[in-house]
C-alpha positions as CSV (number, residue, x, y, z in Angstrom):
1,X,-89.7,6.3,9.6
2,X,-93.2,7.5,9.1
3,X,-94.2,8.6,5.8
4,X,-95.2,12.3,5.7
5,X,-97.8,13.5,3.2
6,X,-96.3,15.8,0.6
7,X,-98.1,19.0,-0.4
8,X,-99.6,19.1,-3.7
9,X,-97.3,21.2,-5.9
10,X,-94.1,19.8,-4.3
11,X,-93.9,16.6,-6.1
12,X,-92.7,18.3,-9.2
13,X,-89.8,19.8,-7.5
14,X,-88.7,16.6,-5.9
15,X,-88.4,15.1,-9.4
16,X,-86.1,17.9,-10.4
17,X,-83.9,17.4,-7.3
18,X,-81.7,14.8,-9.0
19,X,-81.2,17.0,-12.1
20,X,-80.2,20.0,-9.9
21,X,-77.9,17.9,-7.9
22,X,-76.1,16.7,-11.0
23,X,-75.8,20.2,-12.4
24,X,-74.3,21.5,-9.2
25,X,-71.8,18.6,-9.1
26,X,-70.7,19.4,-12.7
27,X,-70.5,23.2,-12.0
28,X,-68.3,22.6,-8.9
29,X,-65.9,20.7,-11.0
30,X,-65.5,23.6,-13.4
31,X,-65.5,26.4,-10.9
32,X,-61.8,26.4,-10.6
33,X,-61.4,27.5,-14.2
34,X,-63.5,30.6,-13.6
35,X,-61.6,31.5,-10.4
36,X,-58.1,31.1,-11.6
37,X,-56.1,34.3,-11.9
38,X,-55.8,35.7,-15.5
39,X,-52.4,36.3,-17.0
40,X,-51.4,39.9,-17.3
41,X,-48.8,40.8,-19.9
42,X,-47.8,43.0,-22.8
43,X,-48.6,40.4,-25.5
44,X,-51.6,42.3,-26.8
45,X,-51.9,42.4,-30.7
46,X,-51.2,45.7,-32.2
47,X,-53.6,47.3,-34.6
48,X,-52.7,49.7,-37.3
49,X,-53.2,53.3,-36.4
50,X,-51.4,56.0,-34.4
51,X,-49.3,53.4,-32.5
52,X,-47.7,52.1,-35.8
53,X,-46.3,55.1,-37.6
54,X,-43.6,53.1,-39.4
55,X,-46.2,50.8,-40.8
56,X,-48.3,53.6,-41.8
57,X,-45.5,55.1,-43.9
58,X,-44.5,51.7,-45.3
59,X,-48.2,51.0,-46.4
60,X,-48.3,54.3,-48.0
61,X,-45.2,53.7,-50.1
62,X,-46.3,50.3,-51.1
63,X,-49.7,51.6,-52.3
64,X,-48.0,54.1,-54.4
65,X,-46.3,51.3,-56.2
66,X,-49.5,49.3,-56.7
67,X,-51.2,51.9,-59.1
68,X,-50.7,49.6,-62.2
69,X,-53.7,47.3,-63.0
70,X,-53.0,43.8,-61.7
71,X,-50.0,44.6,-59.5
72,X,-51.9,43.8,-56.2
73,X,-52.6,40.3,-57.5
74,X,-49.0,39.8,-58.5
75,X,-47.7,41.0,-55.2
76,X,-50.1,38.8,-53.3
77,X,-48.9,35.8,-55.4
78,X,-45.3,36.7,-54.7
79,X,-46.0,36.9,-50.9
80,X,-48.1,33.8,-50.9
81,X,-51.3,35.3,-49.4
82,X,-54.7,36.0,-50.6
83,X,-55.4,39.3,-52.3
84,X,-58.0,40.1,-49.7
85,X,-55.4,39.8,-47.0
86,X,-53.1,42.3,-48.8
87,X,-56.1,44.5,-49.0
88,X,-56.6,44.3,-45.2
89,X,-52.9,45.2,-44.7
90,X,-52.8,48.1,-47.0
91,X,-56.2,49.7,-47.4
92,X,-58.4,48.2,-44.7
93,X,-55.7,48.9,-42.0
94,X,-57.4,46.2,-39.9
95,X,-54.4,43.9,-39.7
96,X,-50.6,44.0,-39.4
97,X,-48.5,41.6,-41.3
98,X,-46.0,39.4,-39.4
99,X,-42.3,40.0,-39.4
100,X,-41.5,37.6,-42.3
101,X,-44.2,39.2,-44.4
102,X,-43.1,42.7,-43.6
103,X,-39.5,42.0,-44.7
104,X,-40.8,40.4,-47.9
105,X,-42.9,43.5,-48.6
106,X,-39.8,45.8,-47.9
107,X,-37.6,43.6,-50.2
108,X,-40.3,43.8,-52.9
109,X,-40.4,47.6,-52.5
110,X,-36.7,48.1,-52.7
111,X,-36.5,45.9,-55.8
112,X,-39.4,47.8,-57.4
113,X,-37.6,51.1,-56.8
114,X,-34.5,49.7,-58.5
115,X,-36.5,48.8,-61.5
116,X,-36.9,45.1,-60.9
117,X,-40.1,43.5,-60.1
118,X,-39.9,40.1,-58.3
119,X,-43.6,39.6,-58.5
120,X,-43.5,38.9,-62.2
């Protein structure tokens, strides 16, 4: 086969041909991940707000019991969580506690109303 002369600026692009070919091969292997159907379901995480009226009442009742200096720290130790996380649950309203933590909060609130404090 006769050798054809190559135009002047085309030599650079022929050097990149191997790199482009390798990139295209790698992209074609991962294309099935981008094209797979996404799951649809009702497993979205709830955020505190209008959709959680029971938690809003519970958080208000717990905050009323935490007026004493140091009570938030004691409650956080009783629950086994950082004080900042308790702050997120009650004041920040940016997170919701899981079921076990909610039950422990309700247990603490009921005991506190009876005059017992489990967090001491």
